[in-house]
C-alpha positions in Angstrom: -30.6 15.5 -77.2 -34.3 16.5 -77.3 -35.4 18.4 -74.4 -38.5 16.5 -73.6 -36.2 13.6 -73.4 -36.5 11.6 -70.4 -33.8 12.5 -67.5 -34.1 8.4 -66.9 -33.3 7.3 -70.3 -30.0 8.5 -69.6 -29.7 5.9 -67.1 -30.7 2.5 -68.5 -28.7 -0.1 -68.3 -26.7 1.4 -65.6 -26.9 0.3 -62.3 -28.8 3.1 -59.0 -27.0 4.5 -56.8 -27.2 3.3 -53.3 -29.3 5.4 -50.4 -27.3 7.3 -47.7 -28.0 4.7 -45.3 -27.5 2.1 -47.6 -24.1 0.1 -48.0 -23.4 -0.5 -51.6 -22.7 -4.3 -52.2 -22.1 -4.3 -56.2 -23.9 -7.0 -58.5 -21.4 -9.0 -59.7 -23.3 -11.0 -61.8 -22.7 -10.6 -65.6 -24.5 -7.6 -67.6 -24.9 -7.8 -71.4 -24.2 -4.2 -73.2 -26.7 -4.0 -76.0 -28.1 -0.3 -77.7 -31.8 -0.6 -77.6 -34.2 1.4 -80.1 -36.2 4.4 -79.0 -38.7 2.7 -80.7 -38.0 -0.4 -80.6 -41.1 -2.7 -78.4 -40.4 -3.6 -75.0 -42.4 -6.7 -76.5 -40.2 -7.5 -79.0 -38.2 -11.1 -78.4 -37.3 -11.4 -82.3 -33.1 -12.6 -82.2 -32.5 -9.9 -84.2 -33.6 -6.6 -81.4 -30.6 -6.0 -80.0 -28.5 -5.9 -83.5 -27.0 -2.3 -83.7 -29.6 -1.1 -86.6 -27.3 0.6 -88.6 -25.6 -2.6 -88.9 -28.9 -4.5 -89.8 -29.3 -5.3 -93.6 -33.3 -5.0 -92.5 -33.3 -2.1 -90.9 -34.8 1.0 -92.2 -31.0 2.1 -90.7 -29.5 0.5 -92.3 -25.5 2.2 -94.3 -23.9 0.0 -96.6 -21.0 1.5 -96.6 -20.1 0.4 -92.9 -21.6 -3.3 -94.1 -18.3 -5.7 -93.2 -20.6 -8.0 -94.6 -21.3 -10.0 -91.4 -23.8 -9.7 -89.3 -23.2 -8.8 -85.7 -24.8 -10.5 -83.1 -24.9 -10.2 -79.4 -22.0 -10.0 -77.7 -21.3 -13.2 -74.8 -19.4 -12.6 -71.3 -17.8 -14.8 -68.6 -17.9 -14.3 -64.9 -14.4 -13.9 -63.5 -13.5 -14.5 -59.7 -12.5 -11.7 -57.5 -12.0 -10.9 -53.5 -15.1 -8.3 -53.9 -17.3 -11.7 -55.2 -15.6 -14.8 -54.1 -13.7 -13.5 -50.9 -13.0 -17.4 -50.1 -11.2 -17.6 -52.6 -8.2 -15.7 -51.9 -8.8 -15.7 -47.8 -5.8 -17.8 -48.0 -3.7 -15.6 -49.7 -4.3 -13.0 -47.4 -4.0 -15.7 -44.7 -0.6 -15.9 -45.7 0.7 -12.0 -46.6 -0.5 -11.5 -42.7 1.8 -14.2 -41.0 4.8 -14.1 -42.2 7.6 -16.9 -41.6 9.3 -15.6 -38.5 13.1 -15.8 -38.6 16.2 -17.2 -36.7 16.8 -14.0 -35.1 19.8 -14.2 -33.9 23.4 -16.2 -34.3 26.5 -15.5 -32.5 28.4 -15.4 -35.1 26.9 -14.2 -38.3 25.6 -10.0 -38.5 22.2 -9.2 -38.0 22.0 -7.1 -40.5 22.1 -9.9 -43.5 18.7 -11.5 -42.0 15.7 -10.3 -44.3 12.7 -8.7 -41.9 8.9 -9.1 -42.4 7.5 -5.9 -43.3 4.5 -4.7 -41.6 2.4 -1.5 -42.2 2.1 -0.9 -38.0 3.7 1.8 -37.0 5.9 -1.0 -34.9 7.3 -1.8 -38.3 7.3 1.9 -39.5 9.2 3.6 -36.1 11.9 0.3 -36.7 12.6 1.1 -40.0 12.4 5.2 -39.8 15.1 4.1 -36.8 17.4 1.9 -39.3 17.5 3.9 -42.0 20.2 6.5 -40.7 17.3 9.4 -42.4 17.0 12.5 -40.3 13.6 13.4 -40.2 12.7 9.3 -40.9 14.6 8.7 -37.0 13.6 11.8 -35.5 9.9 10.5 -36.3 10.9 7.1 -35.3 13.0 7.8 -31.9 9.2 9.7 -31.1 6.6 7.6 -31.7 9.1 4.6 -29.7 9.1 6.9 -26.9 5.2 7.1 -27.0 5.0 3.4 -27.4 7.7 2.0 -24.5 5.7 4.4 -22.1 2.5 2.9 -22.5 2.9 -0.3 -24.3 5.8 -1.3 -22.5 4.2 -4.5 -21.4 3.8 -5.4 -25.2 6.5 -3.9 -27.2 9.1 -6.7 -26.9 12.6 -6.4 -28.8 11.6 -10.0 -29.9 9.9 -9.1 -32.2 11.8 -6.7 -34.2 15.1 -7.9 -34.5 18.5 -5.1 -35.0 16.0 -2.5 -32.9 18.0 -3.3 -29.7 21.3 -2.6 -31.1 19.3 0.1 -33.1 18.9 1.7 -30.1 21.9 1.4 -29.1 23.9 2.8 -31.8 22.0 6.5 -31.9 23.0 6.1 -28.3 27.0 6.1 -28.2 26.5 9.0 -30.6 27.4 11.1 -27.8 31.1 9.9 -27.6 31.2 12.0 -31.4 29.4 14.3 -30.0 31.6 14.4 -26.4 35.2 13.7 -28.2 34.7 13.9 -31.5 34.9 9.8 -32.4 32.4 7.9 -33.9 32.6 3.3 -32.5 32.5 1.6 -35.0 30.6 -2.3 -34.0 32.6 -5.3 -34.5 31.0 -8.2 -34.8 33.3 -10.2 -36.7 35.5 -11.6 -34.0 37.9 -13.0 -36.3 38.4 -8.9 -37.0 41.2 -7.3 -34.6 39.7 -5.0 -32.4 43.4 -2.8 -31.1 42.2 0.8 -33.2 40.8 3.0 -29.9 37.5 3.7 -31.9 36.6 -0.3 -32.9 34.6 -2.5 -30.0 34.1 -6.1 -30.0 30.5 -5.8 -29.9 29.5 -9.8 -29.9 31.7 -10.5 -26.5 32.8 -6.9 -25.1 35.7 -4.7 -25.1 37.7 -5.9 -22.0 39.8 -2.9 -22.4 37.8 -0.2 -22.9 38.1 2.0 -19.9 41.8 2.5 -21.4 40.0 3.5 -24.7 37.8 5.7 -23.0 40.7 7.0 -21.1 42.3 7.6 -24.7 39.7 9.8 -26.1 40.3 13.7 -25.4 36.8 15.3 -24.8 36.3 18.8 -26.5 32.7 19.2 -25.4 32.7 22.8 -24.3 32.0 23.1 -20.4 28.7 26.4 -21.6 26.1 25.4 -21.8 25.7 26.9 -25.9 24.6 24.7 -28.5 24.3 24.8 -32.4 20.5 23.5 -33.0 22.5 20.3 -34.6 24.1 19.7 -31.3 21.0 20.2 -30.1 19.4 17.8 -32.7 21.7 14.7 -32.3 21.4 14.9 -28.2 17.9 14.7 -28.3 18.4 11.5 -30.6 20.6 10.3 -28.2 18.6 10.9 -24.9 15.7 10.1 -26.2 17.3 6.3 -27.6 18.4 5.7 -24.4 14.7 6.4 -22.4 13.8 3.5 -25.3 15.9 1.5 -24.2 15.7 2.2 -20.2 11.8 2.0 -20.8 11.7 -1.3 -22.6 14.0 -3.4 -20.2 11.4 -2.4 -17.7 9.7 -5.8 -18.7 12.1 -8.7 -17.6 11.3 -10.7 -21.2 13.5 -7.5 -22.6 15.8 -7.4 -20.1 17.0 -10.9 -20.7 16.5 -10.9 -24.0 19.2 -7.5 -24.7 21.4 -9.3 -21.7 21.4 -13.0 -23.8 21.7 -11.9 -27.6 23.2 -8.4 -27.1 25.2 -9.2 -24.3 28.7 -7.3 -25.8 27.0 -4.3 -26.9 25.6 -4.3 -24.0 28.5 -4.2 -21.8 30.1 -1.7 -24.2 27.3 0.6 -24.4 26.9 1.1 -20.5 30.2 1.2 -20.2 30.3 4.4 -22.6 27.5 5.6 -20.6 28.7 5.8 -17.0 32.0 7.7 -18.5 30.3 10.2 -20.2 31.5 13.6 -19.1 30.5 15.0 -15.8 27.6 18.0 -17.3 24.0 18.9 -16.1 22.8 18.7 -19.9 24.2 15.1 -20.3 22.5 13.5 -16.2 19.7 12.0 -18.0 22.3 9.6 -20.0 23.6 8.9 -17.3 20.5 8.1 -14.7 18.5 6.6 -17.4 22.2 4.1 -18.2 22.3 3.2 -14.3 18.5 2.3 -14.8 19.2 0.0 -18.2 22.3 -1.7 -15.7 19.6 -2.1 -12.8 18.1 -4.3 -14.8 20.3 -6.1 -16.7 23.0 -6.9 -14.2 21.1 -9.9 -12.9 21.2 -11.8 -16.3 25.2 -11.0 -16.6 28.3 -13.0 -15.7 31.1 -9.9 -13.6 33.9 -10.3 -12.6 37.4 -8.2 -10.8 38.3 -7.0 -14.3 34.7 -6.0 -15.5 34.7 -2.6 -17.2 31.3 -2.1 -16.8 31.5 -3.7 -13.2 34.6 -1.1 -12.3 31.9 1.8 -13.7 29.7 1.4 -11.1 32.3 0.9 -8.0 33.3 4.6 -9.6 29.8 5.6 -9.1 29.5 5.2 -5.5 32.2 8.4 -5.4 29.7 10.6 -7.4 27.9 13.4 -5.7 25.0 12.9 -7.3 23.0 10.8 -5.0 20.6 9.3 -8.2 23.8 8.2 -9.5 24.9 5.9 -5.6 21.6 4.9 -4.9 21.3 3.4 -9.1 24.4 2.0 -8.7 24.0 0.3 -5.3 21.3 -1.8 -7.1 22.9 -2.2 -10.5 26.0 -3.8 -8.1 24.0 -5.9 -6.4 21.7 -7.5 -8.7 24.5 -8.7 -10.7 24.1 -12.6 -11.1 21.2 -12.8 -8.9 18.9 -13.9 -12.1 21.7 -16.8 -12.8 22.3 -20.5 -11.9 25.7 -20.5 -12.3 27.7 -20.8 -8.7 30.6 -18.3 -9.9 28.8 -16.0 -12.4 29.8 -13.3 -9.5 33.7 -13.1 -8.8 33.9 -9.7 -8.5 33.5 -9.2 -4.7 36.7 -10.7 -4.0 38.8 -8.0 -5.4 37.1 -4.6 -3.9 39.7 -1.6 -2.2 39.3 -0.3 1.5 38.3 3.1 0.1 35.6 1.3 -1.8 34.7 -0.8 1.8 35.1 2.3 4.1 32.2 4.0 1.5 29.9 1.6 2.0 30.3 1.0 5.9 29.5 5.2 5.7 26.6 4.2 3.4 24.9 2.3 6.3 25.0 5.4 8.8 22.3 7.7 6.7 19.6 7.4 8.6 17.3 8.9 6.2 18.6 8.4 3.3 16.3 4.4 3.0 17.2 4.1 -0.6 20.7 4.6 0.3 20.7 2.3 3.2 18.7 -0.2 2.1 21.1 -0.7 -1.3 24.0 -0.6 1.3 23.0 -3.2 3.5 22.0 -4.7 -0.1 25.3 -4.6 -0.7 26.8 -6.5 2.6 24.8 -8.9 2.3 26.0 -10.2 -1.4 29.1 -9.5 0.4 29.3 -11.0 3.6 28.2 -14.4 1.4 32.1 -15.2 1.0 34.2 -16.6 3.9 36.8 -14.8 2.7 35.2 -11.3 2.0 34.6 -11.4 5.4 38.5 -11.9 6.6 39.3 -8.8 4.5 36.6 -6.8 6.8 38.0 -8.0 9.6 40.9 -6.2 8.4 39.2 -3.0 7.2 37.1 -1.5 10.2 36.2 -3.3 13.6 33.8 -5.5 13.9 33.0 -5.9 17.6 33.7 -2.0 17.6 31.7 -0.5 14.6 30.7 -2.7 12.5 28.2 -5.1 14.5 26.9 -2.8 16.8 25.6 -0.8 13.5 23.8 -3.5 12.3 22.2 -4.3 15.7 21.3 -0.5 16.2 19.5 -1.2 12.7 17.1 -4.0 14.0 15.2 -1.3 15.1 14.8 1.0 12.1 11.2 1.8 10.8 9.6 -0.4 14.3 6.6 0.7 14.6 5.6 0.2 18.2 2.7 -2.7 18.9 0.8 -4.5 22.2 -0.5 -7.7 23.7 -2.5 -8.2 26.3 -2.6 -11.6 28.2 -6.2 -11.5 30.7 -4.9 -13.4 33.3 -8.4 -12.1 35.6 -11.5 -11.2 34.5 -13.2 -7.8 36.3 -15.8 -9.0 38.7 -18.2 -6.2 39.7 -21.0 -6.1 42.1 -24.3 -6.7 40.8 -27.0 -4.3 40.2 -29.7 -3.1 43.8 -32.5 -6.1 44.3 -34.8 -3.1 45.2 -35.8 0.8 43.5 -33.9 3.7 46.0 -37.2 5.4 48.8 -37.6 9.1 47.5 -36.1 10.9 50.5 -39.2 13.3 51.6 -37.2 16.5 50.3 -36.7 14.7 46.9 -40.2 14.0 47.0 -41.6 17.2 47.6 -39.5 18.7 45.3 -41.0 15.7 42.4 -44.8 17.0 44.1 -44.0 20.1 42.1 -43.6 18.8 38.8 -46.4 18.1 36.1 -46.7 14.9 34.1 -44.4 13.6 32.3 -42.0 15.6 33.5 -41.6 14.3 36.7 -41.7 10.8 36.2 -38.3 11.3 34.1 -37.6 13.4 36.8 -38.0 10.3 39.3 -36.5 8.1 36.8 -32.7 10.2 36.5 -32.9 10.3 40.3 -33.0 6.7 41.4 -32.5 5.1 38.1 -29.0 4.9 35.5 -28.2 3.5 32.5 -26.1 0.1 31.8 -26.1 -1.7 29.4 -25.3 -5.4 31.4 -29.0 -4.7 33.7 -32.4 -4.9 33.0 -36.0 -4.3 35.0 -39.3 -5.8 34.2 -41.8 -3.0 32.8 -44.6 -4.4 35.7 -41.6 -3.8 38.7 -41.0 -0.3 37.0 -44.9 0.7 37.2 -45.4 -0.4 40.3 -42.9 1.6 42.1 -43.5 4.7 40.0 -47.6 4.2 41.2 -46.9 3.2 45.0 -44.9 7.0 45.1 -46.8 9.0 42.9 -49.9 7.8 42.7 -53.1 9.4 44.8 -56.4 7.4 45.5 -58.5 10.2 45.7 -58.3 11.1 42.1 -58.8 9.0 38.9 -55.9 7.3 37.5 -54.7 8.2 40.3 -53.4 11.2 38.7 -50.3 9.3 37.2 -49.0 8.8 33.5 -50.8 4.6 32.4 -48.4 2.2 31.8 -48.2 2.3 28.0 -46.9 6.4 28.3 -44.8 6.2 31.3 -42.9 3.0 29.5 -42.5 5.4 26.1 -41.2 8.1 28.8 -38.9 5.7 30.1 -37.0 5.0 26.6 -37.4 8.7 25.8 -35.6 9.5 29.2 -32.6 6.5 28.9 -32.2 7.2 25.3 -30.3 3.3 25.7 -33.2 2.2 26.8 -35.4 -0.2 25.2 -38.4 -2.0 26.0 -38.7 -5.9 25.4 -40.3 -9.0 24.9 -38.3 -12.2 26.4 -40.1 -15.3 26.0 -38.9 -17.5 28.6 -39.4 -21.3 28.9 -42.8 -22.8 27.8 -45.7 -20.5 27.1 -43.8 -17.7 30.1 -43.6 -14.5 28.3 -41.8 -11.6 30.5 -42.0 -7.9 29.4 -38.7 -6.2 30.7 -36.4 -2.7 30.6 -33.2 -3.3 29.1 -30.2 -1.0 29.7 -31.4 0.4 33.1 -30.3 -0.8 36.8 -31.5 1.2 40.2 -29.5 3.2 42.3 -27.4 2.1 45.3 -29.1 6.1 46.7 -31.7 8.5 45.2 -29.9 11.7 43.4 -30.9 14.9 43.3 -31.3 17.0 40.5 -28.0 18.3 40.3 -27.2 14.5 40.4 -25.3 14.1 43.9 -26.4 11.2 45.6 -28.2 12.0 49.1 -26.4 10.6 52.3 -28.7 8.8 54.8 -28.6 8.6 58.3 -27.7 4.9 59.1 -28.2 6.0 62.8 -30.3 3.0 64.8 -32.9 4.9 67.0 -34.7 3.1 69.2 -37.4 5.3 69.7 -38.9 4.6 66.2 -40.4 1.0 65.1 -38.4 0.3 62.4 -35.1 1.4 64.2 -33.5 3.0 61.5 -33.7 6.7 60.5 -34.9 6.7 57.7 -34.1 11.3 57.2 -31.9 12.2 54.5 -30.1 15.2 53.2 -27.6 15.9 50.4 -24.8 17.5 52.7 -22.4 16.2 54.7 -22.6 19.1 56.6 -26.5 18.2 57.1 -26.2 15.0 58.2 -23.4 16.3 60.8 -25.4 18.4 62.5 -29.2 16.1 62.5 -26.3 13.1 64.0 -24.8 15.4 66.8 -28.6 17.8 67.6 -31.0 14.8 67.4 -29.4 12.2 67.6 -26.6 12.5 70.8 -28.3 15.9 72.3 -25.3 18.0 71.7 -25.8 21.4 72.0 -24.3 23.9 69.0 -22.5 27.4 70.1 -22.9 30.5 68.5 -19.8 29.5 66.2 -21.7 27.6 63.4 -20.7 23.7 63.6 -19.2 24.2 66.5 -21.2 22.2 69.6 -20.6 21.9 73.4 -18.3 19.0 73.9 -17.9 19.6 77.8 -18.4 16.3 80.0 -21.5 15.0 80.9 -22.5 14.5 83.9 -23.5 10.8 83.5 -22.8 8.4 81.2 -25.1 8.8 78.1 -23.3 9.0 74.9 -22.5 5.8 72.8 -23.0 5.3 68.7 -24.9 3.8 67.7 -24.1 3.9 63.8 -24.8 1.0 61.9 -24.5 -1.3 63.9 -20.9 -0.4 65.8 -19.7 -2.0 68.4 -17.2 0.6 69.2 -19.9 1.2 73.2 -21.1 -2.2 72.7 -19.3 -4.1 75.8 -18.4 -0.4 78.1 -21.4 1.0 77.6 -22.2 4.7 77.4 -19.3 6.9 78.0 -19.1 10.4 79.9 -17.0 11.7 78.0 -18.3 13.8 74.9 -15.6 14.5 72.9 -14.5 11.0 73.0 -17.6 9.4 71.2 -18.2 12.6 69.1 -14.3 11.9 67.6 -15.6 8.7 66.7 -19.1 9.4 65.4 -17.6 11.6 63.3 -15.2 9.2 61.3 -18.4 7.2 60.4 -19.5 10.4 58.5 -18.6 11.2 54.5 -16.7 14.5 54.2 -17.6 17.7 53.1 -17.7 18.7 49.3 -15.3 21.2 47.4 -17.5 23.6 45.7 -16.6 23.1 42.6 -16.6 19.4 42.9 -18.3 17.2 39.9 -21.1 15.1 40.2 -19.9 11.6 40.3 -20.3 8.5 38.1 -22.5 5.9 39.7 -20.1 3.2 38.4 -21.0 -0.7 40.2 -18.7 -1.3 42.7 -15.6 -4.0 41.7 -16.1 -7.0 43.8 -12.7 -8.5 41.5 -9.7 -6.4 39.4 -9.3 -7.0 36.2 -5.2 -8.8 35.9 -3.4 -8.0 32.7 -0.9 -9.0 31.0 0.4 -6.7 28.8 3.6 -7.5 26.3 5.1 -4.2 24.1 6.7 -5.3 20.9 8.9 -3.5 18.4 8.2 -5.6 15.2 9.8 -4.3 11.5 7.5 -3.8 8.4 6.5 -6.8 6.9 4.7 -7.3 3.4 1.6 -8.8 3.0 2.0 -12.4 2.9 4.2 -11.8 7.2 7.3 -11.8 5.8 10.3 -9.2 7.0 10.8 -6.6 4.5 13.1 -3.7 4.6 16.1 -2.0 6.3 15.5 -4.3 9.7 15.5 -7.8 8.0 19.0 -7.2 5.8 20.9 -6.1 8.5 19.8 -9.0 10.4 20.9 -11.3 7.4 24.3 -9.4 7.3 24.8 -10.3 10.9 23.2 -14.1 10.7 26.4 -14.1 7.4 28.7 -12.7 9.3 28.3 -15.4 12.6 28.4 -17.9 10.2 31.1 -16.7 7.9 33.7 -16.1 10.7 37.2 -17.3 11.1 36.8 -20.3 13.4 40.6 -19.6 14.7 41.2 -17.3 18.2 41.7 -13.5 17.7 45.1 -12.4 18.9 43.6 -8.6 19.2 41.2 -10.0 21.4 43.1 -12.2 24.5 42.9 -15.1 22.0 39.0 -15.2 22.1 37.5 -17.4 19.6 36.3 -14.9 16.5 32.6 -15.6 17.3 33.0 -14.4 20.8 35.0 -11.9 20.5 32.9 -10.2 18.3 29.0 -11.6 19.3 29.6 -12.0 23.2 29.2 -8.4 24.5 26.5 -7.9 22.3 24.6 -11.1 23.4 22.0 -9.0 25.8 20.7 -6.6 23.1 20.9 -8.6 20.2 18.5 -11.5 23.0 16.0 -7.9 23.9 15.6 -7.2 20.6 14.5 -10.7 19.5 11.9 -10.4 22.6 10.5 -7.1 21.2 11.6 -7.7 17.4 8.4 -11.0 16.3 8.8 -10.1 12.6 13.2 -10.7 12.9 12.6 -14.1 15.7 13.5 -16.6 12.6 16.6 -14.8 11.7 17.9 -13.8 15.0 17.2 -17.5 16.1 19.6 -18.5 13.9 22.1 -16.3 14.2 21.9 -16.8 18.8 22.2 -20.2 17.8 25.4 -19.5 15.6 27.0 -18.2 17.9 26.2 -19.8 21.0 27.6 -23.5 19.0 30.6 -22.7 19.2 30.4 -19.8 22.4 28.9 -22.3 24.6 29.2 -26.2 23.3 
């Protein structure tokens, strides 16, 4: 190739590469590929222009040795449909591959391993098939991702979409027996095959003698914590498989699915995992198994010989609190979601020791979980009259059991109060007049400059009161009449606008308002203040006015005001009764007068009005002293300027101790369950008489002595009134009617 050959000539007839930011769209149109002579004219339209020159006899480059006698012509092409140029033709094929027909999964008489499962490439199926493969690395991969999926997407991960997943997980978890005893369980689904061998499980219906088989397996697992890598690896797989099952059955659909379609294997799986050796490294497995049992037993039948029921009862004797709590929940959930009347017959044959142990659980006030679980069990147990008769032989009902249930009625009670107003409070109306300013106070106020003087006057003659108001014109006129000096231009007082603004500054809650009255009348008021009955000193104490009726003055009533009771007493005794003071301060000469001159003129007093003046000075002075106020202590606080109460507020109060309720107002919790247990006892006690209680009817013997406490609880606990009403009616129906 010549160096001068253009670079673009190498790519003639080829598709150009797209730009970096331009998507590649293939050209699917038919293309004729030919070799064009370099000297050929681009305008040539001859049909022989595209013939190879060496094969063209008319060409100067014709090679006679290579010519076979046939003229070469351009090759014709045909367009072929592909997913790239005709996607519509292939859409149905793709959809059919994606939506493979789902098989009918579970047939109780046909092993699931023969069912063909549709294939998929996502992580769910990869983990599913990896777990079924049994290859160690694939199992590790599967269990790791199943733990993550069941933890994060448990609400979307359902057994019905992955046949044999539950069985495979339970089979992997059952390897714990191989680790502990060296025996591997064999799962038998064919009911026609015998299951007499120790390590064979009836996975279709459940192994009734499983507890006996487990007892025959010797435990070879040492108690020390020294472990090989292989043992640790297998134990981790068991824990992960159990954890996946536990996470998945938290979804109700999964719990129902596995309890219906794998009920035999599920029962055996739970019994085996709950009977593993009590070692700390295996405790996580047992806890997860109890969590699974709590979710699935609500869809399972049981009876007195059920190995799972017996195993859960044994868990109540565990020293591990978590085992006791979970076992109680699982026991009380048995058959609760089934409509069959005889789905739970196991409570008919509970041992005496177990019943006593369950009563002891009701004494654990500080452990709410165990207490609540025990009451759930007692509610289920007391629903049967036969069980109540059995309980009467085990526990003393009127002395031990019933008092404890009554005490639990106040569990978690929250005190509350309800008030009913029988009579509203009435206070005295605000004074209609603004108090006059005593000369002593006026002297102190005139020494101040504005606006401090008007603020001081407001504080001495008014007080904040949100229920009262005063017109702006009345307030302004009172201020102007007391402080305006006609000799000074403007009176030496604040303008009206500034004075009203100063009122709001002095009292933070006072507001100037405009009220549109009826018609065109408009009233300007100050809302939030009222006049005081008497003026107050700068220190916040009321002035004490002399109420002596002095007949020598035109107004008759004395106009003097004093800051202390001692000053008022001195004024009354010296100026009105003309008593002479002694050398001791506060003491006066009380010798009898030569003529009857002493009388009491305090506030229209009628003591000496009929008898006339008296010469007995001590008698009259003592009487006058009864009208005068007493001295305040040195550390006295300023009084509150509240209006006098004319009518007291009468309120009836009820105090309650309500037990918890849910958001719909329905009772929940321990107290509610205790009320239900008592109601069950009242309904299911025998109708005969109790010989050990003097031949009294059983209901009267058990409940009558506790009737006052039940009535008191009914009165105070509004949450349980419905249940306690039913209890009281069930008791009194037989006792009193």
